[in-house]
N, C-alpha and C positions, 0 to 999 in steps of 0.2 A: 565575504558577500553573503547576503541572506536570500534564500530562495523561499517561495511560497510553500506552505506545508504540503500542497498537493504533489510537489516534485520530490519530497523527501521519502526515503525508503525506510521502512521499519527494520530495526535490527533483527536478524534471523540467522540461523545456522546455514552456511553455504550461500550460494547465489539465489536470487529470486528466479522462479521458473519463467522461461521465455514464452510469452503467450503467442498464439498463432495470429499473426497480423491479418492474414487473408480472411480467416473465418470471421474476425471482428468487423472488417470493413464491409463485407458483402456476403450474403448467403449464397443460394444457388440460383442461377439464371437458366431457365429452360430455353432450348433452341429448336428450330424447325428440323434440324438434323438429328434430333433425338438425344442430344448430348446435354447433360446438366453441367453448366459452366460455373466454376468457382474461381476466385482470385488465384488459387493455387494451381488449378489445372490450366488456367489461361496463361500463367507465367511459364508453364512447361511448353507452350507453343513456341517453337524456335524463332519464328519471324516476329512475334510480339516482343519477346525478350530482347531480340536484336534491335528492334525499333527503339525500345526504351533505353537500351545501352547507348545507341548512337546519339540520342537526344541528350541523355543525362551526362554522358562523358564528354560530349561535344561542348556542353555548357560549363562543365567542371574543369576542363583541362586548360582553359585560358586564364590568365591572371585576372583577378577581381580586385580592383583598387578603388580607394576613395581619393578623389581628386578635388582640387580647388582652383576655381577660375578667379584670377585677380588682374589688376591693372598692370600693364607692361610699361616700363620706362623707355622702351626703344621703339614701340609700335602702337598704333591706334587699336590694334587687335589685342585681346586679353591673353595673358600667359596662363598656361594650364600646368600645374605641378602636383605631384602626389602629396596628399595631405598626411604625411607621416607623423605629424605631431598630434593628430586626432586619435582618440581612443578607438574609434571604429575601424581605423585603417588596418591594424593587425588582425582584428576579428574577421574582417572580410577577406584579407589577403592570405592569412596563414592559420590562425588559431581561434575559431569561433567559440569553442568551449573546452572543457578539460579533457575530452577524449576524442575529438574529431579534428581533422584538418579542414581547411576551406574547401578542398576538392571533395572530400567525403560529404560534407554538409550539402553542398550544391548538388552532388550526385543523388543523394537521398531525396532532396526537395524536388528535383526534376522527375524522379521515378514516380513520386506521388502526383505531382501536378500534371504530368503527361498522361498518366493512366486514369486517375479518378477526378482530375480537374482542379484539385486544391492541395497545397502544401502549407503546413502551419509551423511557425517557429516562434517560441516564446522569447520576447525581447526583455531580458532581465536588466532593468535599470535600477540604479541605486543613487543615493545622494552622495556626491563627492564635491567638496568645496562649495556647498550650497546649490549645486546644479545636478539635475538628473543626468546620469551618464550610463550608456550601455556597457555592461561588463561581460555579457555572455549571451550567446544565441543558442537556444536549445530546441532541436527539432522535436515536434510532437507527432505521435501516432495519429494519423487522420481518423482512424476509427474511434478515437477517444474525444473527438472534438465535434461539437454541435454549434453551429453559428446561426444567429437570428438578426434580421434587420429590424431595428426599433422604429418607432413612429417618427423619430427625428432623423431618420436615415442612417444613423450610426449603426455599427454592427457590434454585437456582444458575442462572446465565445464561452461556452460551457465545456470545461475539460474534465474528463474522468481520470483519476489517478490510478496507480497500480493496485491500490488497496480498495478501490471502489468509491472513494470520496470524490465529490463533484465541487468544482470551484468555478465561479464566473469571472471572466476577465474583460476589461474594456478593449475597444479597438486598438488603443495605443500600445497595449501590451503584447499583441500578436501580429507577427509579420505573416500576412496571408498572401501567398503567391497563387494567383489564379491562372488556369489555362483558358482556352477559348470559352467564353461565357455567353449564356442566353439572357440571363437576368441581371448580369453585372455584379452579383453578390457571390455566387459560387461558380466554379468552372464546370463544363460539361463532362460527364462520366463517359470516357471513351470506351471503357470496357463494356458498359451497358449498351452503348450505341453500336458497337462492333460485334455484339454477341453472336449474330448469325454468321458473319464471316469467320469468326473464331470457332464457332461450333462446327461449321463445315470443315475447317482445317483440322480440328481434333478428330472428327468422324473419318475423314479421308486418311489421316495418319493411323488411326486404330484399325481401319479396314485393311490398309496395306500391310500393317504389322501382322495381322492375322493371316493374310495371304502368304507372307514370308514364313510364318511359323509352320504353315502347312506345305511348304515347298513351293511358294509363289502361287500354285494352283494345283488342283487334283491332277496327278500325272497321268491317270488313265483309269480304265475300268477292268476289273478282274472278274471274269465270268467262268462258271462251271456248268457242265451239262445237266447235272441233277439238282433238285431242290434241296436246300440246306435247312436242317432244323436249327433251333436256337443254339444248341450246344456246338454243332458243327460251324455255325456262323461265327460264334465267339472265338472258336479255336482258330479258324482261318484268319479272322481279323487280327488276332494276337500274333499269328505267324507273320503276316504282312508287316505289322508294326515293328516286330523285332528284327526283321530281315531287310526292311526297306525304309528305315527311319534313321535320323542322326547321321552317323558316318557312313551308313549303308544306303542313304537315300537314293543315290544314283547308281547303285550296283545292278548288275544283270539279274533279272528275275528268272528263276527256274520253275517251270510249270509242269504239272503232271495230271493224270486222270482227265485228260481232255480239256483242261482249263485254257482260257484264252485271255490275252491282255490287249486292250485297245487304247492307244495313247490319245490324249486330248491335246488340242492346240489352244493357245491363248486367244480369248475372245476379244472383240473390240472394246467391250466395257473394261476388261482388265487392262488393256493397253492405254486407256484414258486416265488411269489413276495418277500417273506422273504428271500429265498435263493439268489435271484438276488441282493437284498440289501446287504446281507452279502458279496457276491463276490465283489461288488463295494467298500466296505470298504477296502478289501485287495488290490484291484487294485489302489486306490488312495494312500494307504500307500506305494506301490511300487515306485511311483513317488517321494515321499519325503524321501524314505529310512528309514521309521519308522516301527518298529515291531508292527504288529496289536495289540498285547497285551498291548502296551503302550497307545492305544486310547480306551481301554476298550473292545476290541474284543478278546474274548478268545475261545479256542478250548476245547471241553469236554474231549479230550484225554490228555490234559495237566495235569501234576502233579506239586506238589510244587517244586520239583527239576528242572523240565524242565522250569517252569516259572522263577525260579531264574536265570537259564542260559540265558534265553531270555532277562532278564533285563541287565545282563552283556554284552550280545551281542549288545543290544541297545546302551550302553555306548561306546563299542569298535567300532561299525560300523556306528553309526549315529552321536553321539555327539562328539567323539574324532576328526573326520575329521573337524568338525566345530570349535572345540577348536583350532586346529592347524591353520586353515584358519584365525581365528580371531587374534591369537597371531602374526603370520607372517605379516598380514596386518597392525596391530597396530605398529609393530616394524619398518616397512619401511615407514609408513605414518606419524607417530607421533614422531618418534625419528630421529635425524639427523645421518648421517654416523659417525660423530665424537662421538656421544653418544653411538652408537652401538659398536664402537671400544673400548670405555671405559668400556664395559661390561654390559651396560644397556639392558634389554630385558623385555618383558611383559610375564605374566604367569597367566593362568587360573588354579586355584588350584582345581583339580577334586577330591581330597581326600574326601571331604564331601559327594560326591555321592556314594562312595563305602563303607561307614561305614555300618557294619552289626549290629546285635543285641548286647547287652552288653556282652553276652558270647563270641561271635565271636571277638568283639573288645578286650576283655580281653586276649584271646588266642593270638591274633595278637601282641598286645603290649608286652605281656610276652616274645614272641619269639624275637621280635625286640630288647627289652632291654637286655635280657640275651644273645643274640647273639652279643651284642656290637654295633649294628647298631644305636639304639636310646639311648640317655642318659635318665635317669628316669625323669628329669624335662622336657625334650622334649616331652615325652609321656604324661606327665601331661598337658602340654600346648595344645596338640592335643585334649585332653579331656576337655579343657577350665578350667583347675585347676591352681591355683597359684603355683609357684616353691617353693621348700623346700631347705633349706640350706644343702649343702653336697651331693646333688643329681645331680651335673653337670658332674661328671666323668663317663665315660663309664665302664660298667662291662666287664670283660674278661671271656669267657667260661673256665671252669675248664680243659677241654681237650686240651686247647690251651696254657696252662701255662707249664713252665719247672720245673722239680723236682731239688733238690739241686745238683744232679750229672750232670745236664745240658741236660739230655735226655728229650724229650717231653713226658708229661704225657698223658696217654690214659685211656680209660674206663677199669675198673678192670673186669677180666673174672673169 
């Protein structure tokens, strides 16, 4: 397969140096908290990284399949089958390029789209049998892509290669996955929008780290009756540091020459540090639409039942919008209009996320099978079991059958 020159690496001794993604994507953002925020420092904020991981892995861990909707011979409703004969099926489901898995590609794309609003993938199409066919999906560094909407409303992309060369690509060559967007062309940069919340989180963390470095707070005041000159002050300070720091931080102090020690108590401001940090976790989660419980932030008032409902709410209100965004984006960027008209579509199979314990699964499958919705072999397949002969026919509920007289049978009273 032939790649554009911009993606080719020049022969050199050893590997190419890995460039700093964060410095390329964004410089420094000033915040009211006095913290200069960069992409690198932002990713060090635990709650931000946790939000990105929850979204990216939540979208990457479910199967991503190319499906085809076709006419059914047994029903007026169409049948939906995996399009395993299409070249795009394996690219989406397992191997998008020569070095990544489908999980890894989607994880990377969602890290970009959730944080800066856009993810870019080069759709490498080549002529095979007289038709253009996608043979590779290559993720692009967002910092190397500049997009422009043309006068005809199409979008062109200028990509900068590793050696500094720039090449322009048409809209058909780039899969552009957008996050929430204001103008419909590029997604909103959440890092920029959330910089004050993140800046305060960084400032609170730095402040508390300094407090712990100094023993949480100044432990007290050491006073002497006479005035100290500079040499005496330095000598006394060195003595205190050597005998009341590190392993000796909480050791008993020995005072002489009329010296006195007055212990300090924690102030209300110090006591609010933890509460401030807890609030910042919730504030950052709001920007990403992630339930705080999903990043390990729990409320003492939560019960098992309420936590379970929050997990379901996370799937409904956080992941499902991303699923639909990915599916529609893949449909219009990776499939031609002709293929869509033939019934091809992409599907993120979210069933794996909503599986309960064995008891809950058993009750679910029992109802689906006995209600005639699933056939028994279909239920076995969902549990990763091999089919058994004779279990391909659906069961009919007893209250839906007719008695010999032709009247529908019901439950006996």
